[in-house]
N, CA, C and O of each residue as an XYZ file, in Angstrom:
364
protein
N     -13.971     -1.089      6.148
C     -13.399      0.252      5.964
C     -13.679      0.459      4.282
O     -13.643     -0.465      3.469
N     -13.947      1.805      3.980
C     -13.807      1.765      2.917
C     -12.987      2.077      1.777
O     -12.460      3.182      1.911
N     -12.704      1.514      0.739
C     -11.357      1.770     -0.038
C     -11.251      3.181     -0.569
O     -12.281      3.694     -1.005
N     -10.294      3.763     -0.580
C     -10.201      5.246     -0.949
C     -10.191      4.948     -2.556
O      -9.952      3.868     -3.096
N     -10.473      6.038     -3.097
C     -10.718      6.393     -4.569
C      -9.389      6.754     -5.314
O      -9.347      6.789     -6.544
N      -8.264      7.029     -4.491
C      -7.249      7.514     -4.969
C      -6.165      6.605     -4.461
O      -5.972      6.345     -3.273
N      -5.240      5.992     -5.841
C      -4.244      5.286     -5.496
C      -3.092      5.884     -4.551
O      -3.160      7.067     -4.216
N      -1.925      4.983     -4.078
C      -1.012      5.453     -3.333
C      -0.275      6.510     -4.018
O       0.046      7.457     -3.300
N       0.109      6.569     -5.405
C       0.799      7.138     -6.362
C       0.040      8.710     -6.771
O       0.745      9.707     -6.924
N      -1.219      8.749     -6.893
C      -1.811      9.865     -6.607
C      -1.911     10.595     -5.519
O      -1.780     11.818     -5.466
N      -2.122      9.934     -4.714
C      -1.914     10.702     -3.073
C      -0.597     10.965     -2.832
O      -0.500     11.797     -1.931
N       0.529     10.582     -3.287
C       1.986     11.457     -2.795
C       2.136     12.102     -4.147
O       3.292     12.481     -4.332
N       1.229     12.364     -5.252
C       1.375     13.473     -6.519
C       0.682     14.577     -5.781
O       1.294     15.639     -5.675
N      -0.504     14.470     -5.260
C      -1.353     15.284     -4.456
C      -0.410     16.283     -3.365
O      -0.267     17.502     -3.270
N       0.078     15.242     -2.698
C       0.736     15.862     -1.296
C       2.366     16.779     -1.874
O       2.650     17.894     -1.437
N       3.142     16.114     -2.769
C       4.255     16.965     -3.421
C       3.475     18.255     -3.817
O       3.873     19.271     -3.247
N       2.359     18.413     -4.753
C       1.933     19.113     -5.151
C       1.504     20.405     -4.160
O       1.536     21.615     -4.386
N       1.138     19.735     -3.108
C       0.999     20.824     -1.805
C       2.212     21.565     -1.238
O       2.094     22.682     -0.735
N       3.710     20.740     -1.354
C       4.652     21.063     -0.779
C       5.464     21.762     -1.440
O       6.494     22.287     -1.017
N       4.863     21.805     -2.913
C       5.749     23.118     -3.673
C       5.048     24.242     -3.460
O       5.595     25.246     -3.918
N       3.795     24.449     -2.800
C       3.107     25.849     -2.124
C       3.087     26.916     -3.192
O       3.280     28.105     -2.938
N       2.814     26.376     -4.560
C       2.060     27.156     -5.156
C       0.945     27.699     -5.165
O       0.607     28.870     -5.343
N       0.206     26.484     -4.898
C      -1.407     26.849     -4.432
C      -1.793     26.463     -3.030
O      -1.354     25.424     -2.538
N      -2.635     27.300     -2.343
C      -2.628     26.861     -0.819
C      -3.531     25.510     -0.570
O      -4.409     25.132     -1.346
N      -3.229     24.975      0.418
C      -3.726     23.833      0.779
C      -5.155     23.532      0.445
O      -5.631     22.555     -0.133
N      -5.923     24.961      1.115
C      -7.489     24.638      0.751
C      -8.019     24.575     -0.877
O      -8.982     23.990     -1.373
N      -6.895     25.492     -1.524
C      -7.483     25.562     -2.691
C      -7.106     24.089     -3.535
O      -7.796     23.664     -4.461
N      -6.136     23.560     -3.125
C      -5.544     22.230     -3.792
C      -6.746     20.768     -3.312
O      -7.109     19.804     -3.986
N      -7.051     21.130     -2.040
C      -7.923     20.276     -1.677
C      -9.473     20.159     -2.435
O     -10.156     19.177     -2.723
N      -9.663     21.448     -2.593
C     -10.897     21.734     -3.364
C     -10.785     21.307     -4.946
O     -11.670     20.763     -5.606
N      -9.446     21.698     -5.397
C      -9.339     21.308     -6.705
C      -9.791     19.358     -6.752
O     -10.680     19.018     -7.533
N      -9.366     18.700     -6.217
C      -9.131     17.399     -5.672
C     -10.372     16.816     -5.125
O     -10.325     15.616     -4.855
N     -11.353     17.383     -4.938
C     -12.619     17.165     -4.251
C     -12.039     16.454     -2.673
O     -12.580     15.382     -2.405
N     -11.328     16.808     -1.966
C     -10.539     15.907     -0.477
C     -10.934     17.275      0.668
O     -11.088     18.412      0.221
N     -11.026     17.057      1.736
C     -11.040     17.628      3.255
C      -9.684     17.780      3.264
O      -8.859     17.136      2.616
N      -9.490     18.737      4.095
C      -8.186     19.487      4.668
C      -7.420     18.428      5.312
O      -6.316     17.941      5.068
N      -8.374     18.188      6.271
C      -8.254     16.837      7.230
C      -7.373     15.879      6.569
O      -6.204     15.594      6.829
N      -8.222     15.399      5.585
C      -7.568     14.007      4.692
C      -6.139     14.515      4.389
O      -5.101     13.909      4.655
N      -6.275     16.028      3.640
C      -4.654     16.101      3.403
C      -3.682     15.747      4.170
O      -2.629     15.169      3.901
N      -4.368     16.375      5.765
C      -3.280     16.367      6.370
C      -2.903     14.994      7.066
O      -1.902     14.843      7.766
N      -3.832     14.022      6.782
C      -3.929     12.756      7.216
C      -3.315     12.037      6.429
O      -2.727     11.082      6.937
N      -3.242     12.182      5.234
C      -2.647     11.445      4.464
C      -0.713     11.985      4.612
O       0.190     11.150      4.554
N      -0.548     12.987      4.736
C       0.724     13.608      5.054
C       1.516     13.288      6.180
O       2.747     13.275      6.169
N       0.705     12.997      7.276
C       1.005     12.211      8.304
C       1.603     10.768      7.945
O       2.720     10.340      8.235
N       0.366      9.999      7.097
C       0.700      8.794      7.009
C       1.387      8.349      5.716
O       1.441      7.135      5.521
N       1.868      9.099      4.891
C       2.799      9.203      3.935
C       4.152      9.643      4.003
O       4.756      9.728      2.933
N       4.920     10.028      5.382
C       5.654     10.581      5.699
C       5.763     11.808      5.668
O       4.761     12.515      5.560
N       7.286     12.439      5.777
C       7.522     13.998      5.981
C       7.248     14.388      4.803
O       7.565     13.715      3.822
N       6.600     15.563      4.714
C       6.418     16.486      3.451
C       5.360     15.395      2.516
O       4.708     16.050      1.703
N       5.159     14.394      2.480
C       4.499     13.375      1.647
C       5.208     13.438      0.351
O       4.570     13.517     -0.699
N       6.547     13.406      0.379
C       7.648     12.933     -1.307
C       7.319     11.704     -0.942
O       6.618     11.163     -1.797
N       7.516     11.122     -0.127
C       7.424      9.237      0.025
C       6.758      8.731      1.116
O       6.274      9.482      1.963
N       6.659      7.130      1.203
C       5.875      6.437      2.111
C       6.963      6.895      3.288
O       8.144      7.111      3.019
N       6.483      6.998      4.448
C       7.131      6.711      5.684
C       7.991      5.361      5.695
O       7.722      4.563      4.797
N       9.013      5.005      6.625
C       9.788      3.805      6.484
C       9.101      3.051      7.491
O       9.733      2.010      7.671
N       8.005      3.114      8.288
C       7.365      2.452      9.042
C       6.389      1.903      7.992
O       6.221      0.775      7.530
N       5.874      2.946      7.802
C       4.205      1.881      6.841
C       5.029      0.972      5.623
O       4.701     -0.198      5.424
N       6.231      1.688      4.759
C       6.684      0.758      3.999
C       7.217     -0.963      4.714
O       7.026     -2.134      4.385
N       7.877     -0.322      5.713
C       8.152     -2.104      6.257
C       6.787     -2.872      6.553
O       6.568     -4.027      6.187
N       5.793     -1.973      7.355
C       4.384     -2.950      7.589
C       3.904     -3.457      6.128
O       2.979     -4.263      6.034
N       4.470     -3.028      5.174
C       3.371     -3.275      3.642
C       4.209     -4.432      3.381
O       3.668     -5.535      3.297
N       5.655     -4.295      3.220
C       6.428     -5.158      3.256
C       6.156     -6.708      3.706
O       6.235     -7.708      2.991
N       5.731     -6.608      5.419
C       5.946     -7.350      6.262
C       4.180     -8.448      5.672
O       3.891     -9.600      5.350
N       3.594     -7.297      5.827
C       2.280     -8.279      4.889
C       2.474     -8.823      3.934
O       2.110     -9.994      4.040
N       3.041     -8.503      2.616
C       3.366     -9.050      1.663
C       4.473    -10.139      1.997
O       4.383    -11.064      1.190
N       5.414    -10.317      2.858
C       6.162    -11.215      3.049
C       5.016    -12.766      3.548
O       5.102    -13.957      3.251
N       4.250    -12.165      4.206
C       3.476    -13.399      5.205
C       2.531    -14.130      4.027
O       2.175    -15.307      3.975
N       2.263    -13.091      3.147
C       1.283    -13.782      1.862
C       2.266    -14.589      1.174
O       1.997    -15.783      1.047
N       3.432    -14.121      0.674
C       4.292    -15.045     -0.172
C       4.587    -16.304      0.538
O       4.733    -17.317     -0.146
N       4.726    -16.396      2.209
C       5.019    -17.408      2.821
C       4.133    -18.483      2.788
O       4.452    -19.671      2.764
N       2.921    -17.983      2.788
C       1.848    -18.755      2.780
C       1.426    -19.418      1.470
O       1.022    -20.580      1.441
N       1.527    -18.667      0.420
C       1.686    -19.445     -0.651
C       2.500    -20.434     -1.315
O       2.084    -21.274     -2.113
N       4.031    -20.229     -0.819
C       4.908    -21.159     -0.834
C       4.560    -22.678     -0.323
O       4.621    -23.714     -0.986
N       4.154    -22.501      1.126
C       3.830    -23.438      2.248
C       2.728    -24.503      1.370
O       2.811    -25.718      1.194
N       1.639    -23.476      0.889
C       0.902    -24.480      0.319
C       1.043    -25.140     -1.101
O       0.423    -26.144     -1.451
N       2.109    -24.309     -2.017
C       2.284    -25.008     -3.227
C       3.172    -26.195     -3.068
O       3.204    -27.158     -3.835
N       4.078    -25.983     -1.712
C       5.006    -27.410     -1.318
C       4.403    -28.416     -0.914
O       4.826    -29.536     -1.201
N       2.971    -28.188      0.048
C       2.085    -28.883      0.116
C       1.514    -29.597     -0.984
O       1.263    -30.801     -0.951
N       1.309    -28.830     -1.970
C       0.777    -29.934     -3.238
C       1.422    -30.754     -3.708
O       1.163    -31.917     -4.020
N       2.985    -29.705     -3.827
C       3.868    -31.213     -4.624
C       4.138    -32.162     -3.721
O       4.240    -33.268     -4.251
N       4.325    -32.158     -2.327
C       4.403    -33.385     -1.739
C       3.140    -34.430     -1.810
O       3.448    -35.613     -1.958
N       1.869    -34.131     -1.727
C       0.972    -34.627     -2.280
C       0.933    -35.167     -3.303
O       0.829    -36.392     -3.238
N       0.989    -34.596     -4.544
C       1.369    -35.059     -5.615
C       2.466    -36.274     -5.767
O       2.305    -37.254     -6.494
N       3.505    -36.044     -5.019
C       4.537    -37.069     -4.995
C       4.572    -38.702     -4.315
O       5.120    -39.769     -4.590
N       3.593    -38.149     -3.225
C       3.031    -39.430     -2.789
C       1.905    -39.756     -3.316
O       1.595    -40.854     -2.854
N       0.945    -39.296     -4.211
C      -0.206    -40.055     -5.248
C       0.881    -41.144     -5.950
O       0.833    -42.372     -5.880
N       2.039    -40.169     -6.762
C       2.773    -40.823     -8.002
C       3.335    -42.187     -7.266
O       3.110    -43.319     -7.695
N       3.841    -41.990     -6.490
C       4.711    -42.958     -5.595
C       3.809    -44.194     -5.321
O       4.422    -45.251     -5.174
N       2.395    -44.238     -5.224
C       1.608    -45.291     -5.008
C       1.123    -45.674     -6.177
O       0.763    -44.818     -6.984
N       1.027    -47.093     -6.478
C       0.813    -47.678     -7.609
C      -1.159    -48.161     -7.795
O      -1.772    -49.194     -7.525
N      -1.361    -47.534     -8.064
C      -3.108    -47.288     -8.233
C      -3.387    -48.953     -8.969
O      -4.522    -49.303     -9.291
């Protein structure tokens, strides 16, 4: 899957600009070189009105990061145990 050229912060800023209503969505999309379908997809993904990420998306992101950190901690604990075991042996 292709990575977006916009960061999450940029996407939220575009959505907030669209929520203000000063500029029509079509014009806003042309200014930022995105399609209107992309704008509405982002709005759906990042929550109501685009002002912040939806709670479900935020929870999912936190779960993924938590799993990554748990794996890193387990790896580090295993390394420490191996080093202790090696140190205990007299070569």
